C-alpha positions as CSV (number, residue, x, y, z in Angstrom):
1,M,31.9,18.0,47.4
2,R,30.6,17.0,43.9
3,I,26.9,17.6,43.7
4,A,25.1,15.3,41.3
5,T,21.4,14.6,40.7
6,T,19.0,11.8,40.1
7,I,15.5,11.8,38.6
8,F,12.9,9.3,37.3
9,L,12.9,10.4,33.7
10,T,9.6,9.4,32.1
11,D,7.4,10.3,29.1
12,Q,5.9,13.0,31.3
13,T,9.0,14.7,32.7
14,I,11.7,17.1,31.5
15,T,13.6,15.5,28.6
16,P,17.1,14.0,29.1
17,V,18.6,16.5,26.6
18,R,17.1,19.6,28.3
19,L,18.0,18.4,31.8
20,A,21.6,17.5,30.9
21,R,22.2,20.8,29.3
22,E,20.8,22.7,32.3
23,L,22.9,20.6,34.8
24,E,26.1,21.2,33.0
25,Q,25.5,24.9,32.4
26,R,24.7,25.4,36.1
27,G,27.7,23.5,37.3
28,F,26.2,20.3,38.7
29,A,28.6,17.3,38.6
30,G,26.4,14.5,37.3
31,L,23.1,12.8,36.3
32,Y,22.1,9.4,37.5
33,V,18.9,7.6,36.4
34,P,17.1,4.5,37.7
35,E,15.6,1.7,35.6
36,H,12.5,-0.5,35.7
37,S,11.6,-2.4,32.6
38,H,7.9,-2.8,33.8
39,I,5.9,-2.9,36.9
40,P,3.5,-5.9,37.1
41,V,0.0,-4.8,38.2
42,E,-0.5,-7.8,40.4
43,R,2.3,-7.4,42.8
44,T,3.0,-8.5,46.3
45,S,6.5,-7.0,46.7
46,P,6.1,-4.0,49.0
47,Y,7.4,-0.6,47.9
48,P,10.6,-0.2,50.0
49,A,9.7,3.4,51.0
50,G,6.3,2.3,52.2
51,G,2.8,3.2,51.0
52,V,1.6,3.3,47.4
53,L,4.2,2.8,44.6
54,P,4.6,6.2,42.8
55,P,3.4,6.1,39.2
56,E,6.8,7.1,37.7
57,Y,8.2,3.6,38.5
58,G,6.1,2.2,35.7
59,R,6.9,5.0,33.2
60,T,10.7,5.2,33.3
61,L,12.6,5.8,30.1
62,D,15.3,3.3,29.2
63,A,18.3,4.4,31.2
64,F,20.9,3.8,28.6
65,V,19.0,5.6,25.8
66,A,18.4,8.5,28.1
67,L,22.0,8.7,29.2
68,G,23.2,8.4,25.6
69,Q,21.1,11.5,24.8
70,A,22.6,13.3,27.8
71,A,26.1,12.4,26.8
72,A,25.7,13.7,23.3
73,V,24.9,17.3,24.4
74,T,27.4,17.6,27.3
75,E,31.1,17.5,27.7
76,R,31.8,17.3,31.5
77,L,28.7,16.0,33.1
78,S,29.2,12.5,34.7
79,L,26.5,10.0,33.8
80,G,25.3,7.0,35.9
81,T,22.7,4.5,36.6
82,G,21.0,4.3,40.0
83,V,20.7,1.4,39.6
84,T,21.0,-1.1,36.8
85,L,19.2,-4.3,37.7
86,V,22.0,-6.5,36.3
87,A,20.2,-9.8,37.0
88,Q,17.4,-8.8,34.6
89,H,19.8,-8.3,31.7
90,D,21.6,-10.5,29.2
91,P,25.2,-9.8,30.4
92,I,26.7,-9.9,26.9
93,D,24.2,-7.3,25.6
94,L,24.6,-5.2,28.8
95,A,28.4,-5.3,28.6
96,K,28.2,-3.9,25.0
97,R,25.7,-1.2,26.1
98,I,27.9,-0.1,29.0
99,A,31.1,-0.1,27.1
100,T,29.5,1.9,24.2
101,L,28.2,4.6,26.5
102,D,31.4,4.9,28.4
103,H,33.4,5.1,25.1
104,L,31.2,7.7,23.5
105,S,31.1,9.8,26.7
106,H,34.9,9.6,27.1
107,G,34.8,7.7,30.4
108,R,32.1,9.6,32.1
109,F,29.9,6.6,33.0
110,T,29.3,5.2,36.5
111,L,27.6,1.8,36.8
112,G,25.3,1.7,39.7
113,V,24.3,-1.9,40.4
114,G,21.3,-3.2,42.3
115,Y,19.8,-6.5,43.2
116,G,16.2,-5.2,42.9
117,W,13.2,-5.2,45.2
118,N,10.4,-6.1,42.9
119,R,10.2,-9.9,42.8
120,E,7.5,-10.0,40.2
121,E,9.4,-7.8,37.8
122,A,12.5,-9.9,38.2
123,E,10.7,-13.2,37.8
124,D,9.3,-12.0,34.4
125,H,12.9,-11.8,33.3
126,G,13.5,-15.4,34.4
127,V,15.3,-14.4,37.6
128,V,15.1,-16.8,40.5
129,W,14.6,-14.5,43.5
130,R,16.7,-16.4,46.1
131,T,19.7,-16.6,43.8
132,R,19.6,-13.0,42.4
133,R,22.7,-11.9,44.4
134,D,24.8,-14.7,43.0
135,C,23.4,-14.0,39.6
136,V,24.5,-10.4,39.7
137,R,28.0,-11.4,40.9
138,D,28.3,-13.9,38.1
139,K,27.1,-11.6,35.4
140,M,29.4,-8.8,36.6
141,A,32.3,-11.3,36.2
142,L,31.2,-12.2,32.7
143,M,31.0,-8.5,31.7
144,R,34.5,-7.9,33.0
145,A,35.7,-10.8,30.9
146,L,34.3,-9.1,27.8
147,W,35.9,-5.8,28.8
148,A,39.3,-7.4,29.4
149,E,42.2,-6.2,27.1
150,R,42.7,-9.6,25.7
151,P,40.0,-12.1,24.7
152,T,39.0,-13.8,27.9
153,A,36.5,-16.7,28.4
154,Y,34.2,-16.9,31.3
155,D,32.1,-20.0,32.4
156,G,29.7,-19.2,35.2
157,E,26.6,-20.6,36.8
158,F,24.3,-17.9,35.2
159,G,26.1,-17.3,31.9
160,S,29.1,-18.1,29.9
161,V,31.1,-16.5,27.0
162,R,33.8,-17.7,24.8
163,A,37.1,-15.8,24.5
164,S,35.9,-13.1,22.1
165,T,36.8,-9.9,20.3
166,A,34.6,-7.3,22.0
167,H,34.9,-3.6,21.3
168,P,34.6,-0.8,22.3
169,K,36.2,-1.1,25.8
170,P,35.3,1.1,28.7
171,V,37.9,3.9,28.8
172,T,39.6,2.7,32.1
173,G,39.1,-1.0,31.5
174,A,35.9,-1.1,33.5
175,P,33.5,1.7,34.5
176,R,33.4,2.9,38.1
177,T,31.0,0.5,39.8
178,L,28.9,1.3,42.9
179,L,26.7,-1.3,44.5
180,G,23.4,-0.2,46.0
181,G,21.6,-1.8,48.9
182,A,21.1,-1.7,52.7
183,A,24.0,-2.0,55.0
184,G,24.9,-5.5,56.0
185,P,27.5,-8.2,55.9
186,K,26.4,-9.7,52.5
187,L,26.4,-6.3,50.8
188,F,29.7,-5.1,52.2
189,A,31.4,-8.4,51.3
190,A,30.1,-8.0,47.7
191,I,31.3,-4.4,47.5
192,A,34.8,-5.4,48.7
193,E,34.8,-8.2,46.1
194,Y,33.7,-6.6,42.9
195,A,32.7,-3.0,43.2
196,D,34.4,0.4,43.8
197,G,32.1,1.6,46.4
198,W,28.6,1.9,47.9
199,L,25.5,3.8,46.7
200,P,23.4,4.0,49.8
201,V,19.9,5.5,49.3
202,G,19.3,8.5,51.5
203,G,22.5,8.2,53.4
204,R,21.0,7.6,56.9
205,G,23.2,5.7,59.3
206,L,26.5,6.3,57.6
207,T,28.2,7.3,60.8
208,E,27.8,3.8,62.0
209,S,28.0,1.8,58.8
210,M,31.0,3.4,57.1
211,P,33.6,2.2,59.6
212,V,32.3,-1.3,59.2
213,L,32.5,-1.1,55.4
214,R,36.0,0.3,55.6
215,E,37.1,-2.6,57.8
216,V,35.6,-5.2,55.4
217,W,37.2,-3.3,52.4
218,E,40.7,-3.3,53.9
219,K,40.5,-6.9,55.1
220,A,39.8,-7.8,51.4
221,G,43.1,-6.2,50.5
222,R,41.6,-3.1,48.9
223,A,43.5,0.1,49.3
224,P,41.8,2.3,52.0
225,D,41.8,5.5,49.9
226,T,40.0,3.9,46.9
227,L,36.7,3.2,48.6
228,R,33.9,5.5,47.4
229,V,30.6,6.0,49.3
230,V,28.1,8.1,47.3
231,P,24.8,8.9,49.1
232,Y,22.0,8.6,46.6
233,A,18.5,10.2,46.2
234,V,19.3,12.6,49.0
235,R,16.8,15.3,50.1
236,P,19.4,17.9,51.0
237,T,19.8,20.3,53.9
238,P,22.9,22.3,54.7
239,G,23.4,20.2,57.9
240,K,23.1,16.9,56.1
241,L,25.7,17.8,53.5
242,A,28.0,19.2,56.1
243,H,27.8,15.9,58.0
244,F,28.6,13.9,54.8
245,A,31.6,16.1,54.3
246,E,32.8,15.4,57.8
247,L,32.6,11.7,57.0
248,G,34.9,12.2,54.1
249,I,32.3,11.8,51.4
250,T,33.2,13.6,48.2
251,E,30.1,13.1,46.1
252,V,26.4,13.2,46.8
253,V,23.4,12.6,44.5
254,L,20.4,14.9,45.1
255,Q,16.8,13.8,44.3
256,L,14.9,15.8,41.6
257,P,11.2,15.6,41.3
258,P,9.8,13.4,38.4
259,S,8.1,16.5,36.9
260,P,7.8,18.6,33.8
261,E,10.5,21.2,33.1
262,P,9.3,24.2,35.1
263,E,9.3,22.3,38.5
264,V,12.6,20.6,37.8
265,L,14.3,23.9,37.0
266,R,12.9,25.5,40.1
267,T,14.4,22.7,42.1
268,L,17.8,23.2,40.4
269,D,17.6,26.8,41.4
270,D,17.1,25.8,45.0
271,Y,19.9,23.2,44.9
272,A,22.3,25.8,43.5
273,Q,23.0,26.9,47.1
274,Y,24.9,23.6,47.6
275,L,27.2,24.0,44.6
């Protein structure tokens, strides 16, 4: 099983360069980072995990700048977002950013996609909350048009682009795309339509939900052996990882603390038992 990691990189944590080097040297498979552009102070959206929103949510580094630094000092480490809030981005700009990172890292990038939970943050970007799922679907289609081998136009509800010359291209035509969110018919239908797999936070309930996702996936005409399920932000135990392996999961993303270098390195020392 590939053991990757995720962390809220901020202006107060270990740096992307230092962490990326340590991960590769120690044999970890990857680094995923989340994104939040800002956290409005006056907010009614509840924190999904419950309680008070941790301060690192309002201090996150730009995910693509951080991953670009990580790519520059590593050769094998996979790089990913967990997740990119696609609805909050201009899709033409985002397509260029993704393609550039994937090109410069020689195909090491995984695009984690999310719909978001912070309504106030999204609305500051002009996102209409009730249509955010449709917006993400539309913008993903637009980006794929820009990544196409030949100039391809796209005319959608939430954005359009003329047939264009747009380079660089992602190494494999499009980066591996994993869709985050809670198990359910809408999410599973979206995964089967335009993603390569699922990025479930924590990984609880996979015994029940994975067969349902596999059924939706195969009914959509997708090859059974191509579905990827990557549990994300996992607090590991030997039993939990053994259970994931029994389910056929081949990659898991472990949560690192949003802390300065000494604490992060101590956590990596502890996680080394799972490599």
